[in-house]
MIKE-259294 format. One line per field, with one value per residue: residue number from 1; y, x, z of N, C-alpha, C in turn. Coordinates in nm, 2 decimals. Last residue first. Layout:
N
seq <- NUM,...
n.yy <- Y,...
n.xx <- X,...
n.zz <- Z,...
ca.yy <- Y,...
ca.xx <- X,...
ca.zz <- Z,...
c.yy <- Y,...
c.xx <- X,...
c.zz <- Z,...
END
This chain:
89
seq <- 89,88,87,86,85,84,83,82,81,80,79,78,77,76,75,74,73,72,71,70,69,68,67,66,65,64,63,62,61,60,59,58,57,56,55,54,53,52,51,50,49,48,47,46,45,44,43,42,41,40,39,38,37,36,35,34,33,32,31,30,29,28,27,26,25,24,23,22,21,20,19,18,17,16,15,14,13,12,11,10,9,8,7,6,5,4,3,2,1
n.yy <- 1.35,1.36,1.11,1.02,0.77,0.70,0.68,0.99,1.14,1.39,1.49,1.64,1.72,1.67,1.48,1.32,0.98,0.76,0.58,0.61,0.78,0.63,0.41,0.60,0.85,0.87,0.93,0.99,0.79,0.64,0.40,0.08,-0.16,-0.25,-0.20,0.01,0.27,0.41,0.43,0.30,0.02,-0.01,0.11,0.28,0.64,0.78,0.95,1.05,1.25,1.26,1.52,1.74,1.94,2.04,1.75,1.75,1.48,1.30,1.15,0.98,0.96,1.09,1.27,1.59,1.76,1.99,2.11,2.20,2.17,2.14,1.97,1.94,1.81,1.52,1.59,1.60,1.89,2.03,1.97,2.12,1.85,1.57,1.30,1.00,0.76,0.41,0.12,-0.19,-0.51
n.xx <- 1.99,1.67,1.41,1.05,0.83,0.48,0.20,0.18,0.51,0.71,1.05,1.31,1.65,1.89,1.98,2.30,2.44,2.55,2.42,2.25,2.07,1.94,1.85,1.63,1.51,1.27,0.89,0.60,0.35,0.17,0.25,0.31,0.56,0.69,1.03,1.27,1.17,1.04,0.78,0.69,0.68,0.35,0.22,0.23,0.10,0.24,0.64,0.94,1.24,1.52,1.84,2.00,1.95,1.68,1.54,1.22,0.89,0.63,0.38,0.11,-0.07,-0.02,0.16,0.36,0.72,0.87,1.20,1.26,1.26,1.45,1.47,1.47,1.22,1.08,0.71,0.43,0.29,-0.07,-0.34,-0.52,-0.75,-0.78,-0.66,-0.69,-0.49,-0.48,-0.48,-0.27,-0.41
n.zz <- -0.46,-0.54,-0.54,-0.57,-0.48,-0.58,-0.67,-0.75,-0.67,-0.50,-0.49,-0.31,-0.27,-0.12,0.09,0.11,0.22,0.35,0.39,0.62,0.54,0.28,0.52,0.68,0.71,0.98,0.98,1.11,1.13,1.02,0.78,0.61,0.47,0.29,0.28,0.34,0.30,0.17,0.06,-0.17,-0.13,-0.21,0.03,0.21,0.32,0.59,0.60,0.57,0.54,0.46,0.59,0.54,0.74,0.66,0.49,0.34,0.35,0.19,0.22,0.05,-0.11,-0.36,-0.20,-0.13,-0.04,0.13,0.26,0.48,0.89,1.09,1.40,1.72,1.77,1.51,1.42,1.34,1.19,1.20,0.88,0.76,0.63,0.63,0.64,0.73,0.85,0.83,0.93,0.87,0.80
ca.yy <- 1.40,1.40,1.24,1.09,0.89,0.69,0.56,0.90,1.06,1.27,1.48,1.54,1.78,1.78,1.47,1.41,1.06,0.93,0.59,0.47,0.79,0.70,0.41,0.58,0.72,0.85,0.81,1.00,0.87,0.82,0.45,0.20,-0.07,-0.22,-0.26,-0.12,0.22,0.43,0.56,0.45,0.13,0.03,-0.09,0.23,0.46,0.77,0.90,1.01,1.16,1.26,1.37,1.65,1.87,2.15,1.86,1.66,1.64,1.31,1.31,0.97,0.92,1.05,1.23,1.52,1.70,1.89,2.09,2.30,2.10,2.20,1.92,2.01,1.94,1.61,1.61,1.56,1.77,1.99,1.98,2.10,1.98,1.68,1.44,1.07,0.82,0.54,0.19,-0.08,-0.39
ca.xx <- 2.09,1.79,1.47,1.18,0.88,0.63,0.31,0.08,0.37,0.66,0.91,1.20,1.52,1.80,1.90,2.23,2.35,2.60,2.52,2.41,2.19,2.02,1.97,1.82,1.47,1.36,1.01,0.73,0.43,0.12,0.33,0.19,0.42,0.57,0.92,1.27,1.16,1.14,0.85,0.72,0.77,0.47,0.21,0.38,0.05,0.17,0.52,0.87,1.17,1.43,1.77,1.99,2.05,1.78,1.55,1.37,1.02,0.82,0.41,0.18,-0.12,-0.22,0.20,0.32,0.55,0.78,1.12,1.33,1.25,1.41,1.45,1.58,1.16,1.15,0.84,0.50,0.37,0.07,-0.23,-0.44,-0.73,-0.86,-0.60,-0.67,-0.63,-0.37,-0.49,-0.23,-0.37
ca.zz <- -0.31,-0.59,-0.46,-0.59,-0.42,-0.60,-0.56,-0.65,-0.74,-0.46,-0.51,-0.30,-0.31,-0.21,0.02,0.19,0.11,0.36,0.26,0.58,0.64,0.24,0.37,0.76,0.52,0.82,1.05,1.02,1.17,1.05,0.92,0.56,0.57,0.20,0.33,0.26,0.46,0.15,0.24,-0.16,-0.10,-0.31,0.00,0.21,0.24,0.50,0.60,0.51,0.60,0.44,0.60,0.45,0.77,0.62,0.65,0.34,0.40,0.23,0.26,0.13,-0.02,-0.34,-0.37,-0.15,-0.12,0.15,0.12,0.38,0.73,1.06,1.24,1.60,1.78,1.60,1.43,1.45,1.15,1.22,1.08,0.77,0.66,0.48,0.70,0.59,0.91,0.84,0.98,0.92,0.81
c.yy <- 1.46,1.43,1.25,1.15,0.93,0.80,0.55,0.73,1.00,1.23,1.38,1.55,1.65,1.86,1.69,1.45,1.21,1.02,0.68,0.53,0.76,0.76,0.53,0.53,0.63,0.80,0.88,0.99,0.87,0.81,0.59,0.24,0.03,-0.21,-0.19,-0.22,0.08,0.31,0.53,0.51,0.27,0.00,-0.08,0.08,0.44,0.61,0.89,0.95,1.14,1.17,1.42,1.57,1.77,2.05,1.93,1.78,1.59,1.46,1.23,1.06,0.91,1.02,1.20,1.37,1.60,1.85,2.01,2.27,2.17,2.18,2.07,2.00,2.02,1.80,1.62,1.51,1.71,1.91,1.97,2.07,2.03,1.81,1.52,1.26,0.94,0.67,0.35,0.02,-0.28
c.xx <- 2.25,1.88,1.59,1.31,1.03,0.66,0.44,0.11,0.28,0.52,0.81,1.08,1.39,1.71,1.89,2.13,2.31,2.56,2.61,2.50,2.27,2.11,1.98,1.88,1.64,1.37,1.15,0.85,0.49,0.21,0.22,0.26,0.41,0.47,0.78,1.14,1.23,1.21,0.93,0.75,0.83,0.58,0.27,0.39,0.19,0.12,0.42,0.75,1.02,1.32,1.61,1.92,2.05,1.95,1.70,1.37,1.18,0.84,0.55,0.24,-0.05,-0.23,0.05,0.27,0.50,0.70,0.97,1.24,1.31,1.39,1.39,1.55,1.32,1.15,0.94,0.60,0.44,0.14,-0.08,-0.38,-0.61,-0.82,-0.71,-0.71,-0.54,-0.50,-0.41,-0.33,-0.29
c.zz <- -0.37,-0.44,-0.51,-0.58,-0.51,-0.50,-0.60,-0.60,-0.66,-0.58,-0.48,-0.36,-0.33,-0.17,-0.01,0.09,0.20,0.24,0.27,0.51,0.58,0.35,0.40,0.60,0.60,0.79,0.94,1.02,1.07,1.07,0.87,0.74,0.55,0.32,0.28,0.26,0.45,0.25,0.22,-0.02,-0.11,-0.26,-0.12,0.10,0.20,0.43,0.59,0.56,0.56,0.55,0.51,0.45,0.65,0.64,0.60,0.46,0.39,0.23,0.23,0.15,0.10,-0.14,-0.32,-0.24,-0.04,-0.01,0.21,0.30,0.61,0.85,1.19,1.49,1.72,1.57,1.50,1.44,1.33,1.20,1.07,0.91,0.74,0.49,0.54,0.70,0.76,0.81,0.95,0.91,0.88
END
């Protein structure tokens, strides 16, 4: 099983420098951000598929949800629940 660190204090995000974040939402063990360009990046605990990468893997690194990009969908808003992620496109 992958180790997922727990941040008990604020930390800088390790996102590509050219991305501008317009929204952030935190679940109980995962986080999602929407960029001004309409992309969704997620990271954290992914056991229930809440990261949106088509698997149940966890990750400490923010990754773009490529399925939304491939479908030509622009993300407007994200809300994370305990084990879920809701996206408005």
